[in-house]
C-alpha positions in Angstrom: 0.0 0.0 0.0 2.8 2.4 0.9 4.6 1.7 -2.3 1.6 2.4 -4.5 1.0 5.7 -2.6 4.7 6.7 -3.1 4.5 5.8 -6.8 1.3 7.8 -7.2 3.1 10.8 -5.5 5.9 10.6 -8.0 3.4 10.5 -10.9 1.8 13.6 -9.5 5.1 15.4 -9.1 6.1 14.7 -12.7 2.7 15.9 -14.0 2.9 19.1 -11.9 6.4 19.8 -13.1 5.3 19.6 -16.7 1.9 21.3 -16.3 3.1 24.9 -15.9 2.7 26.8 -19.1 5.6 29.3 -19.6 6.0 32.4 -21.7 9.0 32.7 -24.0 11.2 34.6 -21.5 10.8 32.2 -18.7 10.5 28.9 -20.6 12.8 26.1 -19.3 11.8 23.1 -21.4 15.2 21.4 -21.0 15.1 21.7 -17.3 11.5 20.5 -17.2 12.5 17.4 -19.2 15.4 16.8 -16.9 13.3 17.1 -13.8 10.9 14.6 -15.2 13.8 12.3 -16.1 15.2 12.5 -12.6 11.8 11.9 -11.0 11.6 8.8 -13.2 15.0 7.6 -12.1 13.9 8.0 -8.5 10.6 6.1 -9.3 12.7 3.4 -10.9 14.9 3.1 -7.9 11.9 2.7 -5.6 10.3 0.1 -7.8 13.5 -1.9 -8.0 14.3 -1.6 -4.3 17.6 0.3 -5.0 16.5 3.2 -2.7 15.6 3.0 0.9 12.7 5.1 2.3 15.1 7.6 3.8 17.0 8.0 0.5 13.8 8.4 -1.4 12.6 11.1 1.0 15.9 13.0 0.6 16.0 12.7 -3.2 12.3 13.8 -3.4 13.2 16.9 -1.2 16.0 17.6 -3.7 13.5 17.6 -6.5 11.3 20.0 -4.6 14.3 22.2 -4.0 15.1 22.3 -7.7 11.5 23.1 -8.6 11.5 26.0 -6.1 14.8 27.3 -7.5 13.2 27.3 -10.9 10.1 29.1 -9.7 12.3 31.8 -8.1 14.2 32.2 -11.3 10.9 32.6 -13.2 9.3 34.9 -10.7 10.3 38.1 -12.5 9.2 36.8 -15.9 12.7 36.2 -17.3 15.2 33.5 -16.7 18.6 35.0 -17.2 21.7 33.2 -18.4 23.1 33.3 -14.9 19.9 31.8 -13.4 19.9 29.1 -16.1 23.5 28.2 -15.2 22.6 28.0 -11.5 19.6 25.8 -12.3 21.8 23.6 -14.5 24.3 23.3 -11.6 21.5 22.4 -9.2 20.2 19.7 -11.6 23.7 18.3 -12.0 24.1 18.0 -8.2 20.7 16.3 -7.9 21.6 13.9 -10.7 24.8 12.9 -9.0 22.9 12.3 -5.7 20.4 10.1 -7.5 23.2 8.0 -9.1 25.1 7.6 -5.8 22.0 6.6 -3.8 20.8 4.1 -6.5 24.2 2.5 -6.7 25.3 2.2 -3.1 25.1 -1.0 -1.2 21.8 -0.2 0.6 18.6 -1.8 -0.6 15.0 -1.5 0.5 13.9 -4.4 2.7 
C-alpha cells in the first residue's frame, strides 16, 4: 500500500512539473524534461528496491528544491543566463545524488 502511494506521488510530481505553461522569456523546457527524467529515475529506484525510504525522501526533497529554485528564477518573468546556469548546476548535483544513492550497497527491505 505504501509503495503504491509513493509511486502515485511521483506521478503527481512529474505531472505538476510539466503542467506549468511558460512564456517565451521564462521557458525552461530542457530543465523540465530533466526534472521529469530525474523523477523517473527515483521512481525506478523505488520500484527496483535500490532506494531506501530515507534515500527516497531526501531525493524527493532535492527535486522540490530544484523546482522551487526554478520558480524563483521565473518569478520576475525572465530567466537570465546566470539563473539558467545556476539551475543547471543544481540539476547536475541532484543527478549525482540520485546516481550515488541508487548504486550504493543499501537496498530497501
